[in-house]
N, C-alpha and C positions, 0 to 999 in steps of 0.2 A: 544503511542496511544494519539490521540486527537480527538476532535470534530471540524470538519471544518464547519464554518458558511458561507463560500463563495462558489463560483461555483467550483465543482470538476469534472474534465473531465470524461465523460461517465456516469454520474449519472443524474437521473431525479427527485429524491426525495428531493433534497436540499431544504433549505440550510444546513440541519443538516446531516453530513456524518461522520461516524467513519473512522478514517484515521490512517494507520500505518506510523508513522513519521520516524521510523528506526527499522530495524530488522537485527540482526547479530547473527549467530551461529558459534562458534569457529570450525575450521576445524575438530578437533578430534571428535566433536559431531554431525557433519552433517550426514544425512542419518539415524539418530536414532529416528526421529519423534519429536525432540525438537522444530524445527521450525514450524511444523504443529500444535503442541500443543499451541504454542504462538499465532499463527494465530487464532486458534479456541477460545482461551481465549479472544482475542481481539474482535472477533465476538460476543461472549456472552456479553461482556461489552457494545459493541455498541447497541445490542438489548435492554439491560437494560436501556440505555440512550435514547431509543426511536428512534434510527436510523433505516432506511430501506436499506441503502447502506453502503458498506464497501469498502474502496479504499486504494491504496498504489501507489508507484512509484518505478522506478529503472532507473539507468543511461542507456543511449542507448547502451553502450558497455559492460554492465554487463550481459553477457549471462547467467551466473549461476543464478543470481537473477531472470531474466526473466523466465527462465525454472522453477525455484522453484515456482514463483507466479502462473504460469499456472498449475503446478502440484497440488497445493492446491486449485485450483478452481477459480482463478481470470481470467477474460477476459481482453485482451488488449483493451484499449479504444482509445489510440492515441499515436503518437510519435511526439516529438517537439524538436526543437533546440532553445535555448534562447540566446539572445544577450544583451550586455550592452556596454555602451560607457561613458567615462568620459565627463563631461560638461567642455568645454573650456572657 
């Protein structure tokens, strides 16, 4: 968890947004509610920190993560592909 002070896709309350920087549940514990409890704990923390929005992200090809985010109440805000290039 972190507080993002920059623009976060899909939010309008910025610049202070509670953000899930990473969430992983071991396969043996998936489907038990552990992930949902972690998301809810993060939301409570964000509320205590004065945030009005809660955000996260997932890789474009991580269908399991995308499905989980939607299941626990997140709305998809955008899909992007990022590029980099070495300076020659």
